[in-house]
TORMIGU-233410 format. One record per residue (C-alpha): chain; x, y, z; residue in one letter. Coordinates in Angstrom, 3 decimals. Example, Ala and Ser with C-alpha at 12.3 -4.5 7.8 and 13.67 -1.06 7.14 Angstrom:
<pts>
PT c u v w r
PT A 12.300 -4.500 7.800 a
PT A 13.670 -1.060 7.140 s
</pts>
This chain:
<pts>
PT c u v w r
PT A 29.074 -1.400 -2.549 m
PT A 25.373 -1.091 -3.282 n
PT A 25.552 -3.929 -5.821 r
PT A 27.227 -6.129 -3.216 l
PT A 24.559 -5.267 -0.669 r
PT A 21.744 -5.996 -3.118 m
PT A 23.352 -9.333 -3.933 r
PT A 22.702 -10.483 -0.396 f
PT A 19.552 -8.680 0.745 i
PT A 17.903 -7.193 -2.342 g
PT A 16.009 -8.368 -5.373 k
PT A 19.122 -10.075 -6.765 n
PT A 19.958 -11.921 -3.553 s
PT A 20.473 -15.675 -3.512 f
PT A 17.259 -16.124 -1.507 t
PT A 15.167 -14.136 -3.976 v
PT A 16.692 -16.015 -6.908 q
PT A 15.744 -19.290 -5.247 k
PT A 12.150 -18.126 -4.802 h
PT A 12.067 -16.921 -8.414 k
PT A 12.990 -20.415 -9.595 r
PT A 10.100 -21.815 -7.554 v
PT A 7.718 -19.277 -9.105 i
PT A 9.008 -19.996 -12.611 e
PT A 8.368 -23.698 -12.121 k
PT A 4.850 -22.997 -10.874 a
PT A 3.765 -20.465 -13.506 v
PT A 5.622 -21.901 -16.510 g
PT A 2.897 -24.367 -17.585 p
PT A 0.198 -21.718 -17.134 e
PT A 2.090 -19.145 -19.205 v
PT A 2.624 -21.711 -21.963 a
PT A -1.065 -22.688 -21.875 y
PT A -2.255 -19.094 -22.155 r
PT A 0.095 -18.282 -25.010 l
PT A -1.085 -21.379 -26.867 e
PT A -4.759 -20.516 -26.345 q
PT A -4.185 -16.958 -27.536 m
PT A -2.448 -18.279 -30.645 r
PT A -4.903 -21.093 -31.438 m
PT A -8.171 -19.407 -30.422 h
PT A -7.580 -15.634 -30.493 p
PT A -11.263 -14.766 -30.881 d
PT A -13.021 -17.474 -28.883 t
PT A -10.793 -18.199 -25.894 w
PT A -12.220 -16.772 -22.670 e
PT A -9.320 -14.834 -21.235 r
PT A -8.780 -14.874 -17.456 p
PT A -9.267 -11.495 -15.824 n
PT A -6.106 -11.366 -13.715 d
PT A -2.694 -9.732 -13.482 m
PT A -0.859 -12.589 -15.188 m
PT A -3.058 -12.278 -18.252 q
PT A -2.452 -8.540 -18.308 n
PT A 1.304 -9.174 -18.338 i
PT A 1.051 -11.888 -20.998 v
PT A -1.018 -9.713 -23.328 e
PT A 0.741 -6.382 -22.862 n
PT A 4.383 -7.136 -22.083 y
PT A 5.243 -10.155 -24.217 l
PT A 7.193 -11.102 -26.255 p
PT A 9.993 -10.662 -23.711 p
PT A 13.145 -8.613 -24.313 p
PT A 16.314 -10.386 -25.499 p
PT A 17.782 -12.776 -22.973 g
PT A 14.466 -13.727 -21.366 y
PT A 12.022 -16.547 -21.916 t
PT A 8.336 -15.714 -21.621 a
PT A 8.146 -17.509 -18.268 t
PT A 11.192 -15.695 -16.905 q
PT A 9.813 -12.324 -17.907 y
PT A 6.372 -12.993 -16.424 v
PT A 8.084 -14.189 -13.243 t
PT A 10.127 -10.989 -13.039 d
PT A 6.948 -8.958 -13.329 w
PT A 5.224 -10.990 -10.616 l
PT A 8.205 -10.726 -8.267 v
PT A 8.314 -6.969 -8.826 g
PT A 4.627 -6.681 -7.954 l
PT A 5.113 -8.836 -4.856 i
PT A 7.984 -6.635 -3.688 f
PT A 5.978 -3.467 -4.300 a
PT A 2.902 -4.709 -2.435 s
PT A 4.791 -6.158 0.537 v
PT A 7.029 -3.100 0.812 h
PT A 4.214 -0.542 0.881 t
PT A 2.052 -2.652 3.209 t
PT A 4.847 -3.254 5.716 s
PT A 5.886 0.403 5.475 e
PT A 2.417 1.678 6.345 n
PT A 1.986 -0.944 9.058 g
PT A 5.226 0.298 10.616 t
PT A 4.033 3.912 10.544 v
PT A 0.764 2.920 12.275 v
PT A 2.690 1.148 15.046 l
PT A 4.887 4.202 15.583 y
PT A 1.801 6.420 15.830 r
PT A 0.398 4.011 18.409 v
PT A 3.615 4.259 20.426 m
PT A 3.540 8.040 20.105 q
PT A -0.044 7.998 21.441 h
PT A -0.228 4.959 23.766 p
PT A -3.592 6.116 25.096 e
PT A -5.219 4.648 21.970 v
PT A -4.069 1.099 22.749 i
PT A -6.779 0.262 25.356 p
PT A -9.512 1.503 23.024 e
PT A -8.207 -0.521 20.081 i
PT A -7.905 -3.652 22.222 l
PT A -11.399 -3.118 23.648 e
PT A -12.785 -2.906 20.119 e
PT A -10.942 -6.052 19.035 v
PT A -12.185 -7.955 22.114 d
PT A -15.756 -6.762 21.546 r
PT A -15.800 -7.756 17.876 v
PT A -14.218 -11.149 18.557 m
PT A -16.282 -11.948 21.673 a
PT A -17.872 -15.399 21.477 g
PT A -16.188 -16.272 18.182 k
PT A -14.042 -19.372 17.926 d
PT A -12.395 -18.583 14.586 h
PT A -9.286 -16.683 13.625 v
PT A -9.878 -13.000 12.902 m
PT A -11.124 -12.671 9.314 d
PT A -12.035 -9.957 6.846 g
PT A -15.578 -9.493 8.135 e
PT A -14.287 -9.043 11.676 d
PT A -11.771 -6.462 10.496 i
PT A -14.534 -4.494 8.722 k
PT A -16.326 -4.140 12.065 s
PT A -13.365 -2.418 13.741 m
PT A -14.159 1.233 13.019 a
PT A -11.626 2.682 15.458 k
PT A -8.804 0.595 14.031 l
PT A -9.798 1.673 10.525 d
PT A -9.860 5.339 11.563 s
PT A -6.437 4.965 13.183 l
PT A -5.040 3.674 9.890 c
PT A -6.657 6.417 7.805 r
PT A -5.489 9.185 10.138 e
PT A -1.965 7.764 10.184 t
PT A -1.825 7.681 6.397 m
PT A -3.369 11.161 6.162 r
PT A -0.466 12.570 8.163 l
PT A 2.247 10.554 6.465 k
PT A 5.040 12.922 5.509 n
PT A 4.525 13.063 1.766 i
PT A 4.237 16.615 0.472 y
PT A 4.385 16.543 -3.328 l
PT A 3.286 13.369 -5.035 s
PT A 1.300 11.584 -7.743 l
PT A 2.996 13.213 -10.765 p
PT A 1.078 13.155 -14.023 h
PT A 2.530 14.043 -17.418 r
PT A 0.760 15.497 -20.417 n
PT A 1.677 12.832 -22.975 v
PT A -0.452 14.400 -25.695 g
PT A 0.561 16.860 -28.390 s
PT A -1.703 19.725 -27.284 a
PT A -1.776 21.884 -24.135 p
PT A -4.316 21.017 -21.434 i
PT A -6.148 23.813 -19.624 t
PT A -7.154 22.964 -16.059 l
PT A -10.298 24.262 -14.352 s
PT A -8.299 26.977 -12.564 n
PT A -6.847 28.262 -15.834 g
PT A -3.425 26.671 -15.470 s
PT A -2.017 25.302 -18.712 i
PT A -0.054 22.056 -18.868 v
PT A 2.135 21.969 -21.943 q
PT A 2.934 18.667 -23.729 p
PT A 5.679 16.824 -21.871 g
PT A 5.184 18.831 -18.689 h
PT A 4.350 17.274 -15.314 d
PT A 1.700 18.161 -12.758 v
PT A 2.496 17.294 -9.146 i
PT A -0.255 17.304 -6.526 i
PT A 0.146 19.315 -3.321 n
PT A -0.437 16.177 -1.287 y
PT A 0.143 17.886 2.065 w
PT A -2.430 20.617 1.399 n
PT A -5.058 18.150 0.208 n
PT A -4.649 16.097 3.380 h
PT A -4.488 19.068 5.764 s
PT A -7.068 21.529 4.470 l
PT A -10.487 21.568 6.110 n
PT A -12.689 22.608 3.209 r
PT A -15.514 23.640 5.538 m
PT A -13.442 26.122 7.552 t
PT A -10.539 26.826 5.198 g
PT A -8.070 26.034 7.987 t
PT A -5.205 23.547 8.073 l
PT A -5.306 20.694 10.566 d
PT A -2.186 18.627 11.155 n
PT A -3.141 17.371 14.601 s
PT A -3.287 13.608 15.099 f
PT A -6.786 12.477 16.086 k
PT A -6.833 8.676 15.817 p
PT A -10.610 8.321 15.852 f
PT A -11.348 11.355 13.680 r
PT A -13.123 9.278 11.017 f
PT A -15.318 7.046 13.188 v
PT A -18.950 7.294 11.978 d
PT A -17.902 9.744 9.246 q
PT A -18.259 7.434 6.216 d
PT A -14.525 7.885 5.674 k
PT A -13.124 4.376 5.622 q
PT A -9.382 4.031 5.082 a
PT A -10.069 2.437 1.688 s
PT A -12.200 5.371 0.515 k
PT A -10.200 7.590 -1.809 v
PT A -11.005 11.222 -2.501 g
PT A -9.457 14.639 -3.043 n
PT A -8.735 14.762 0.692 d
PT A -7.164 11.280 0.900 f
PT A -4.643 10.269 -1.749 l
PT A -2.370 7.483 -0.402 p
PT A -3.992 5.021 -2.804 f
PT A -4.317 7.409 -5.724 g
PT A -7.618 8.580 -7.169 l
PT A -10.160 7.743 -9.831 g
PT A -9.962 4.701 -12.072 k
PT A -6.238 4.355 -11.401 h
PT A -6.663 4.121 -7.616 a
PT A -4.890 1.128 -6.103 c
PT A -7.101 -1.940 -6.747 p
PT A -5.437 -3.822 -3.885 g
PT A -6.104 -1.249 -1.160 r
PT A -8.805 -3.312 0.571 w
PT A -6.474 -6.283 0.871 f
PT A -3.536 -4.085 1.928 a
PT A -5.593 -2.447 4.672 l
PT A -6.874 -5.809 5.849 q
PT A -3.255 -6.932 6.188 e
PT A -2.219 -3.757 8.029 i
PT A -5.158 -3.869 10.439 k
PT A -4.740 -7.583 11.100 t
PT A -1.037 -7.038 11.769 l
PT A -1.640 -4.137 14.168 v
PT A -4.501 -5.856 16.006 a
PT A -2.621 -9.121 16.486 q
PT A 0.592 -7.424 17.589 l
PT A -1.212 -5.228 20.131 l
PT A -2.990 -8.288 21.506 q
PT A 0.184 -10.296 21.981 e
PT A 2.859 -7.683 22.695 y
PT A 3.398 -4.533 24.716 d
PT A 4.903 -1.686 22.697 f
PT A 6.655 1.232 24.317 e
PT A 8.672 4.072 22.823 a
PT A 11.906 4.470 24.769 v
PT A 12.414 7.866 23.151 d
PT A 9.896 10.127 21.443 e
PT A 9.305 8.638 17.960 p
PT A 10.689 10.831 15.216 y
PT A 8.674 11.335 12.048 f
PT A 10.939 12.681 9.257 p
PT A 9.674 15.796 7.510 n
PT A 11.431 15.360 4.184 g
PT A 10.580 13.533 0.992 e
PT A 13.598 11.223 1.144 g
PT A 12.462 9.053 4.041 n
PT A 8.892 8.406 5.125 v
PT A 9.630 5.818 7.826 i
PT A 9.595 7.066 11.440 p
PT A 12.296 5.859 13.749 f
PT A 13.316 5.812 17.383 g
PT A 14.243 3.221 19.961 q
PT A 11.311 1.088 21.093 v
PT A 10.738 -1.653 23.634 k
PT A 8.675 -4.680 22.645 v
PT A 7.808 -7.388 25.173 s
PT A 5.547 -10.385 24.890 r
PT A 2.471 -10.286 27.098 k
PT A 2.356 -12.946 29.783 l
</pts>
């Protein structure tokens, strides 16, 4: 049943296959060019610093049954799905938080109107950066997202690793971060805070893109999500535009699941276009 469902709405659907053929046609010449340059001028060719080059250098030759172009296309489609899925997921959670706390809507709209006052262009990245309340709303929403144990790391070496607290990670063993505790613990007071305060991070130098031990949705360190600035710009643009053009109302109290299996809130909502 799941295979049948995926055939029509998933990554193997007819629509996705059609888009993959379009992508293959577009990237095919570029893949061929890069492979030729790597073969003809391995030491002198100036390699592009982008995701496609990373795929070409690290994941080719392709497995049996694939051409190089097909395999690169599959990688690109997978990355597109991952980025769109996580961005739309977090945008949805922000909207549900807004409907759970409708008192924030006037303040967000006032900020958007103030930033855009006198401007005759479509909202852009610089405008979005000026919306501190909207940014704080996104960070606070993601801080309280119901993920409790996450970001597993495995000791892939052959020797044990001793952590700063004395814990020992044996080869092949995993370490899973207590995500909930990191996001809830106030290190100044030692208390846990799970209350939703949408403007908690205004003027706190805690932008939604700023990772740290107390904010892990985008990972941490050198492996932190490199696309988080773009993802947040998309989320904030989506929320701002929707609140400007539509009225959102929760018919029932939004429900935020408290288990690992599902992180998407749900509940009946009413959406009407503003006149």
